[in-house]
C-alpha positions as CSV (number, residue, x, y, z in Angstrom):
1,X,-13.3,48.2,57.1
2,X,-13.1,51.7,55.7
3,X,-13.2,52.2,52.0
4,X,-12.0,55.6,50.7
5,X,-13.9,56.7,47.6
6,X,-13.6,60.0,45.8
7,X,-16.4,62.5,45.4
8,X,-18.0,61.5,48.6
9,X,-16.7,63.7,51.4
10,X,-20.2,65.3,51.6
11,X,-21.3,62.4,53.8
12,X,-19.4,63.8,56.7
13,X,-22.5,65.4,58.0
14,X,-24.7,62.3,57.7
15,X,-26.4,61.6,61.0
16,X,-28.8,59.0,62.2
17,X,-30.5,61.1,64.9
18,X,-34.2,60.4,65.0
19,X,-34.0,57.6,62.4
20,X,-35.6,55.1,64.7
21,X,-38.6,57.4,65.2
22,X,-39.6,56.7,61.6
23,X,-40.5,53.1,62.4
24,X,-44.1,52.5,63.3
25,X,-45.4,49.3,64.9
26,X,-43.9,46.2,63.2
27,X,-45.8,45.4,60.0
28,X,-48.1,42.4,60.1
29,X,-47.5,59.4,34.8
30,X,-47.0,60.4,32.5
31,X,-47.7,58.8,29.1
32,X,-51.2,60.2,28.9
33,X,-51.7,58.6,25.4
34,X,-51.3,55.1,26.7
35,X,-54.5,53.0,26.7
36,X,-56.1,52.4,30.1
37,X,-55.1,49.2,31.9
38,X,-57.1,46.1,31.2
39,X,-60.0,45.9,33.7
40,X,-59.2,43.8,36.7
41,X,-55.4,44.1,36.3
42,X,-53.6,43.6,39.7
43,X,-49.9,43.9,38.8
44,X,-47.1,43.2,41.2
45,X,-44.1,45.4,40.3
46,X,-40.8,44.0,41.6
47,X,-38.5,46.7,40.1
48,X,-39.7,49.9,41.7
49,X,-37.5,52.6,43.2
50,X,-38.1,55.0,46.1
51,X,-36.0,57.4,48.1
52,X,-36.1,58.2,51.8
53,X,-35.7,61.8,52.9
54,X,-32.0,61.2,53.9
55,X,-31.3,59.3,50.7
56,X,-32.6,62.3,48.6
57,X,-30.3,64.6,50.5
58,X,-27.3,62.3,50.1
59,X,-27.8,62.1,46.3
60,X,-28.6,65.8,45.8
61,X,-24.9,67.1,45.8
62,X,-23.5,64.0,44.1
63,X,-24.5,65.0,40.5
64,X,-25.6,61.5,39.6
65,X,-28.3,62.8,37.2
66,X,-31.0,61.0,39.2
67,X,-33.3,64.0,39.6
68,X,-36.5,61.8,39.5
69,X,-35.1,59.9,42.6
70,X,-34.3,63.1,44.4
71,X,-37.8,64.5,43.7
72,X,-39.5,61.2,44.5
73,X,-43.0,61.7,45.9
74,X,-45.2,59.0,47.4
75,X,-48.5,60.6,46.3
76,X,-47.4,60.7,42.7
77,X,-46.0,57.2,42.9
78,X,-49.3,55.7,44.1
79,X,-51.2,57.7,41.4
80,X,-49.0,56.2,38.8
81,X,-49.6,52.7,40.2
82,X,-53.4,53.3,40.1
83,X,-53.3,54.6,36.6
84,X,-51.8,51.4,35.2
85,X,-53.3,48.8,37.4
86,X,-50.3,48.1,39.7
87,X,-51.6,46.6,43.0
88,X,-48.3,46.3,44.8
89,X,-44.8,47.7,44.2
90,X,-41.7,46.2,45.9
91,X,-39.7,49.2,47.2
92,X,-36.0,49.1,46.5
93,X,-33.1,51.6,46.6
94,X,-31.6,52.2,43.1
95,X,-27.9,52.5,42.3
96,X,-25.5,53.9,43.4
97,X,-26.7,52.2,46.6
98,X,-25.8,53.5,50.1
99,X,-22.1,52.9,50.7
100,X,-19.9,55.8,49.8
101,X,-16.7,55.0,51.6
102,X,-17.6,55.0,55.3
103,X,-19.1,51.9,56.9
104,X,-20.8,53.7,59.8
105,X,-22.5,56.2,57.5
106,X,-23.5,53.4,55.1
107,X,-25.1,51.5,58.0
108,X,-27.0,54.6,59.1
109,X,-28.2,55.4,55.6
110,X,-29.3,51.8,54.9
111,X,-31.3,51.8,58.2
112,X,-33.0,55.1,57.5
113,X,-34.0,53.9,54.0
114,X,-35.4,50.6,55.2
115,X,-37.3,52.2,58.1
116,X,-38.8,54.8,55.7
117,X,-39.9,51.9,53.5
118,X,-41.8,50.6,56.5
119,X,-43.6,53.9,57.0
120,X,-44.7,53.8,53.3
121,X,-46.1,50.3,53.9
122,X,-48.0,51.5,56.9
123,X,-49.3,54.6,55.2
124,X,-50.5,52.8,52.1
125,X,-51.7,49.5,53.5
126,X,-51.3,46.6,51.0
127,X,-49.7,48.7,48.3
128,X,-46.0,48.2,49.0
129,X,-43.5,45.5,49.8
130,X,-39.8,46.1,50.8
131,X,-36.5,44.8,49.5
132,X,-34.2,46.1,52.3
133,X,-31.0,47.7,51.1
134,X,-27.7,46.3,52.6
135,X,-24.7,48.5,53.4
136,X,-22.3,46.3,51.4
137,X,-19.4,45.8,51.0
138,X,-19.5,46.1,54.8
139,X,-20.3,42.5,55.5
140,X,-20.7,42.8,59.2
141,X,-23.0,45.7,58.7
142,X,-25.0,43.8,56.1
143,X,-25.5,40.8,58.4
144,X,-26.8,43.1,61.2
145,X,-29.1,44.8,58.7
146,X,-30.4,41.4,57.4
147,X,-31.4,40.5,60.9
148,X,-33.1,43.8,61.6
149,X,-34.8,43.8,58.2
150,X,-36.3,40.4,58.5
151,X,-36.9,40.0,62.2
152,X,-38.1,43.6,63.0
153,X,-39.2,45.2,59.8
154,X,-40.5,42.0,58.2
155,X,-39.0,42.8,54.9
156,X,-39.9,40.8,51.8
157,X,-36.3,40.4,50.7
158,X,-33.0,42.3,50.3
159,X,-31.5,44.5,47.6
160,X,-28.0,43.9,46.2
161,X,-26.1,46.1,43.9
162,X,-24.5,44.1,41.1
163,X,-21.1,45.1,42.3
164,X,-19.4,47.2,45.0
165,X,-16.3,49.4,44.7
166,X,-13.5,47.8,46.8
167,X,-9.8,48.7,47.2
168,X,-7.3,46.1,46.5
169,X,-4.9,44.7,44.0
170,X,-7.0,45.6,41.0
171,X,-8.7,48.7,42.4
172,X,-11.9,47.3,40.9
173,X,-15.4,46.2,42.0
174,X,-16.3,43.1,44.0
175,X,-19.0,41.1,42.2
176,X,-21.6,38.9,44.0
177,X,-19.8,35.6,43.5
178,X,-16.8,36.9,45.4
179,X,-15.8,35.0,48.6
180,X,-16.1,38.3,50.5
181,X,-19.9,37.9,50.4
182,X,-20.0,34.3,51.5
183,X,-21.2,35.1,55.0
184,X,-24.1,37.2,53.5
185,X,-25.0,34.4,51.1
186,X,-25.0,31.8,53.9
187,X,-27.3,33.9,56.0
188,X,-29.7,34.6,53.2
189,X,-29.7,31.0,52.3
190,X,-30.6,30.1,55.9
191,X,-33.5,32.5,55.7
192,X,-34.7,31.3,52.3
193,X,-34.5,34.9,51.2
194,X,-35.5,36.7,48.0
195,X,-32.5,38.7,46.8
196,X,-33.3,41.4,44.2
197,X,-30.3,42.7,42.3
198,X,-29.9,46.1,40.7
199,X,-27.0,47.0,38.4
200,X,-24.3,49.4,39.5
201,X,-22.7,52.2,37.5
202,X,-19.2,50.6,37.6
203,X,-16.4,53.1,37.0
204,X,-14.8,53.9,34.7
205,X,-17.0,52.1,32.2
206,X,-20.0,54.5,32.2
207,X,-17.7,57.4,31.3
208,X,-16.3,55.7,28.2
209,X,-18.6,57.8,26.0
210,X,-19.0,61.5,26.3
211,X,-21.6,62.9,28.8
212,X,-21.9,59.5,30.4
213,X,-23.9,58.2,27.4
214,X,-22.5,54.7,28.1
215,X,-24.6,54.5,31.3
216,X,-27.4,52.2,30.0
217,X,-24.9,49.9,28.4
218,X,-22.8,49.9,31.7
219,X,-25.8,48.9,33.8
220,X,-26.8,46.0,31.6
221,X,-23.2,44.9,31.3
222,X,-22.6,45.0,35.1
223,X,-25.6,42.7,35.6
224,X,-24.0,40.3,33.1
225,X,-20.6,40.4,34.8
226,X,-22.1,39.7,38.2
227,X,-24.1,36.8,36.8
228,X,-20.8,35.4,35.4
229,X,-19.3,35.8,38.9
230,X,-22.2,33.9,40.4
231,X,-21.9,31.1,37.9
232,X,-18.1,30.9,38.3
233,X,-18.5,30.5,42.0
234,X,-21.4,28.0,42.0
235,X,-23.6,30.3,44.1
236,X,-26.8,28.7,43.0
237,X,-25.6,25.2,43.9
238,X,-24.0,26.3,47.2
239,X,-26.9,28.5,48.3
240,X,-30.0,26.9,46.7
241,X,-32.5,28.5,49.0
242,X,-31.8,32.1,47.8
243,X,-34.3,33.2,45.2
244,X,-32.4,35.7,43.0
245,X,-34.2,38.3,40.9
246,X,-32.1,39.9,38.2
247,X,-33.0,43.3,36.8
248,X,-33.5,44.2,33.1
249,X,-34.1,40.7,31.8
250,X,-30.7,39.6,33.1
251,X,-28.7,42.4,31.3
252,X,-27.0,40.9,28.2
253,X,-26.8,37.4,29.6
254,X,-29.6,35.9,27.4
255,X,-27.6,36.9,24.3
256,X,-24.1,35.8,25.5
257,X,-24.9,32.3,26.7
258,X,-22.1,30.7,24.6
259,X,-19.5,33.1,26.1
260,X,-20.8,32.3,29.6
261,X,-20.8,28.5,29.2
262,X,-24.6,28.3,29.5
263,X,-26.0,25.4,27.4
264,X,-26.9,21.8,27.3
265,X,-24.8,18.7,27.7
266,X,-24.4,15.8,25.2
267,X,-27.6,14.3,26.6
268,X,-29.5,17.4,25.7
269,X,-30.1,18.3,29.3
270,X,-29.2,21.7,30.8
271,X,-25.6,21.8,32.1
272,X,-25.0,23.2,35.6
273,X,-24.8,26.8,34.4
274,X,-28.0,26.5,32.4
275,X,-29.7,25.0,35.4
276,X,-28.6,27.9,37.6
277,X,-29.8,30.4,35.0
278,X,-33.2,28.7,34.8
279,X,-33.6,28.7,38.5
280,X,-33.3,32.5,38.8
281,X,-36.0,35.1,38.3
282,X,-35.8,38.1,35.9
283,X,-37.8,41.3,35.6
284,X,-39.1,43.1,32.6
285,X,-37.7,46.6,33.3
286,X,-36.1,47.8,30.1
287,X,-36.8,44.4,28.6
288,X,-40.3,44.8,27.4
289,X,-40.0,45.4,23.6
290,X,-40.5,42.6,21.1
291,X,-36.9,42.5,20.0
292,X,-35.7,41.8,23.5
293,X,-38.6,39.5,24.5
294,X,-38.1,37.2,21.5
295,X,-34.7,36.1,22.8
296,X,-35.3,36.5,26.5
297,X,-38.5,34.3,26.6
298,X,-36.8,31.6,24.6
299,X,-34.3,31.1,27.3
300,X,-36.1,32.0,30.5
301,X,-39.3,30.0,31.4
302,X,-42.4,32.1,31.8
303,X,-42.9,31.2,35.5
304,X,-39.5,33.0,36.2
305,X,-40.4,36.3,34.4
306,X,-41.6,39.1,36.7
307,X,-43.1,42.5,36.0
308,X,-40.7,45.3,36.6
309,X,-41.3,49.0,35.7
310,X,-38.0,50.7,36.8
311,X,-40.2,53.4,38.4
312,X,-38.0,56.4,39.2
313,X,-40.5,59.1,40.2
314,X,-41.3,61.0,37.0
315,X,-39.6,58.4,34.8
316,X,-39.9,54.7,34.3
317,X,-43.7,54.6,34.4
318,X,-45.4,51.2,34.6
319,X,-47.4,52.3,31.6
320,X,-44.5,51.8,29.3
321,X,-44.1,48.2,30.4
322,X,-47.8,47.5,30.3
323,X,-48.0,48.7,26.7
324,X,-44.9,46.7,25.7
325,X,-46.0,43.5,27.2
326,X,-49.5,43.8,26.0
327,X,-48.3,44.4,22.4
328,X,-46.0,41.4,22.4
329,X,-47.5,38.5,20.4
330,X,-45.4,35.8,22.1
331,X,-47.5,35.8,25.4
332,X,-50.8,34.0,25.7
333,X,-53.3,35.8,28.0
334,X,-52.5,33.3,30.8
335,X,-48.7,33.9,30.4
336,X,-49.1,37.7,30.4
337,X,-51.2,37.4,33.6
338,X,-48.5,35.2,35.1
339,X,-45.8,37.8,34.3
340,X,-47.9,40.6,35.7
341,X,-48.9,38.9,38.9
342,X,-49.1,35.2,39.4
343,X,-45.3,34.4,39.2
344,X,-44.6,37.0,41.9
345,X,-47.2,35.3,44.2
346,X,-45.0,32.2,44.2
347,X,-42.2,34.3,45.7
348,X,-44.5,36.5,47.9
349,X,-47.5,34.4,49.0
350,X,-48.6,37.1,51.5
351,X,-49.6,39.2,48.5
352,X,-52.4,36.9,47.5
353,X,-54.8,38.9,49.5
354,X,-53.9,42.2,47.7
C-alpha cells in the first residue's frame, strides 16, 4: 500500500543504515516559580514525548511548529522529571506520527524511533518506559513492528495516532474503529497490550482559523471522533484485553456524552457505550485545571485517570500538571496519589520497583 501525501517528498533520502546498531542488549523546566514537589512523590507520566535523531531530522523541514520536539534533549528531559518528582516517563512519539506517504520509509522511521527509545531506557535505568510507535496505516508493517516491539524490545505498549490519512472515496482519515485496523486490534488483544493514543492534526480542520490557531481544538476533537469510531464499531467488546489510554482527558468526549450515546439504561445501569468509556484510561495532559476536572472526574472513575504531562522538550513541563492537580479540591490525598502513580502500576506492574 502506497499513500501519496503532499508536503512529504523530503523523505526520499530517509535511510535505515545503522539503525539496528542503536539497540543494546534486550531490556530486562521551566516554571521556576512553581513550588517544589511534595517530598516522596514518585510520579509515573504516561503522556511524555521524545524524538529520535532521525525523527528530529524528518520533522525539521516539515514546518510543523514543533521546535521543542526537534530540539529534544535527554539530559534536560531527565532534569525536568527530577525537578517535579517524576520517577518514570513512558516514551511516545507525538503527532504527526511516522507515516508520510511511503510504507517502507514509515517502517524504517518507526523502527529507528523505537530502538532509540530502548537506548534511553538503557542509559537511564528505571526512568523510562516505551510505547512503541506503529507505521500505520500500513497494517502489515504495524503487525511486524508489534512483534518486534514486544518480543525483542520488550515495549510496555504501543502508540496510536487518533487517525491516519488514507486515500479513498472521501479522501479523509481512517479512525481507530475502522475495519482496516482489525488485524492490529486482534493482535494487540491477543497480547493483552496497552494502547496509548495521541491525537492527530487532521487536515483541513486545523487550518480553519488563521495561523493554525485551531490546532488545540483540532487535537481534542480528533480524539473525540476516534472515540466515537471505537464505540460505533464495538471495539471494547470485541477486543476486551486491549487497555486503551486516551490523551487529554478524552478530548471533548466527557462533555458530549449525550451526542455520543453514552449514558445509562432504564435500569440505571451503564449502557454498552458507557461501559466501554468506563473501561478505558485517560491522562491529565491539558486536562488539569479545575474547570475541566470537575466534569472529567464525575464521568471517569479515579482508578482510570493517569498522570500525563504532554512533555515536549522545553514545553509541557510536568510542573504545570503537578500544580494543577495539587490545587484541585476534588481529589483526596489518596486519589491524587493514585492519579500520580498507583493507577499506572495496575497497567505496568514492572514499575513497582521504581
